[in-house]
C-alpha positions as CSV (number, residue, x, y, z in Angstrom):
1,M,87.1,-69.3,41.6
2,N,87.4,-70.6,38.1
3,K,90.0,-69.3,35.6
4,F,87.4,-67.7,33.3
5,L,86.1,-65.5,36.1
6,I,89.6,-64.5,37.2
7,Y,90.6,-63.6,33.6
8,S,87.3,-61.6,33.1
9,I,87.9,-59.6,36.3
10,L,91.5,-58.9,35.2
11,F,90.5,-57.9,31.7
12,F,87.7,-55.6,33.0
13,S,90.2,-54.0,35.5
14,I,92.8,-53.3,32.7
15,N,90.2,-51.9,30.3
16,T,88.8,-49.7,33.0
17,L,92.2,-48.3,33.7
18,Y,92.9,-47.5,30.1
19,A,89.4,-46.2,29.5
20,S,89.8,-43.6,32.3
21,E,92.8,-42.1,30.5
22,R,90.8,-41.6,27.2
23,M,89.4,-38.2,26.3
24,Y,86.7,-38.7,23.7
25,L,86.4,-35.9,21.1
26,D,83.8,-34.4,18.9
27,P,85.2,-34.5,15.3
28,K,83.8,-31.0,14.7
29,E,85.9,-29.7,17.5
30,V,89.3,-31.0,16.2
31,S,91.6,-29.1,14.0
32,A,94.9,-30.3,12.5
33,K,97.5,-27.7,11.8
34,G,101.2,-27.5,12.1
35,G,101.8,-31.2,12.8
36,S,99.5,-31.3,15.8
37,F,95.9,-31.8,16.6
38,H,94.1,-28.9,18.4
39,I,91.0,-29.8,20.4
40,H,88.4,-27.0,21.1
41,V,87.2,-27.1,24.7
42,G,85.0,-24.0,24.6
43,N,85.4,-20.2,24.6
44,N,88.1,-20.3,22.0
45,I,90.4,-22.4,24.2
46,W,92.2,-25.2,22.5
47,L,94.3,-28.1,23.9
48,T,97.1,-29.7,21.8
49,T,97.9,-33.4,21.3
50,D,100.1,-35.3,18.9
51,T,97.9,-38.4,18.5
52,I,94.2,-39.2,17.9
53,H,92.8,-42.7,17.9
54,R,89.5,-44.2,16.9
55,D,87.4,-47.1,18.3
56,T,83.8,-48.1,18.1
57,T,82.8,-45.3,20.3
58,G,84.5,-42.5,18.3
59,L,87.6,-40.4,18.3
60,Y,89.7,-40.1,21.4
61,T,93.2,-39.0,22.6
62,M,95.0,-40.3,25.6
63,E,95.2,-37.9,28.5
64,K,98.9,-38.4,28.7
65,S,99.3,-37.3,25.1
66,L,97.9,-33.8,25.8
67,M,100.7,-31.3,25.8
68,R,101.5,-30.1,29.3
69,S,102.6,-26.6,30.4
70,Q,106.2,-26.1,31.4
71,G,107.9,-23.2,32.9
72,T,107.7,-20.8,35.8
73,G,104.4,-20.5,37.7
74,V,102.6,-23.3,35.9
75,K,102.3,-26.7,37.5
76,G,101.0,-29.7,35.6
77,G,98.3,-28.0,33.6
78,Y,97.6,-28.5,29.9
79,V,98.9,-26.1,27.3
80,R,95.9,-23.8,26.6
81,Q,95.9,-21.8,23.5
82,W,93.5,-19.5,21.6
83,R,93.0,-19.3,17.9
84,C,93.1,-16.0,16.1
85,P,89.8,-15.5,14.2
86,Y,91.6,-13.9,11.3
87,C,94.7,-15.9,10.5
88,Y,93.8,-19.1,12.5
89,V,97.2,-19.3,14.2
90,Y,97.3,-20.7,17.7
91,W,98.8,-18.6,20.6
92,P,99.1,-19.2,24.3
93,V,96.2,-17.7,26.4
94,G,97.1,-14.2,27.4
95,E,99.4,-13.6,24.5
96,R,98.2,-11.4,21.6
97,C,98.5,-12.5,17.9
98,Q,102.1,-12.1,16.7
99,N,101.4,-12.7,13.0
100,S,102.6,-9.5,11.2
101,D,100.4,-10.3,8.2
102,C,97.2,-10.5,10.3
103,P,94.8,-7.6,10.6
104,S,93.8,-8.8,14.1
105,R,93.8,-6.4,17.1
106,Y,93.5,-9.3,19.6
């Protein structure tokens, strides 16, 4: 086997490894608020990350950059939040809006 073929296989293997960790994003489904990026994944559920990157394909975040749930009863899942339709503040799923200035009943 020649060196070029070995380097090509190694390069492809490394890029495949890194590509599998990327989560590509629709720019219309990304919100930046409070020092974090919030990614809409449907049904008013949002994931949070601290970094977003760009390549020739588009915007992406690394899967390891997504905030993970911590605490009792939650194992290894992502922090899932909902956004109040009135004050646009993010809250954990299942928790109602705590903003005292908000007219929300959610």
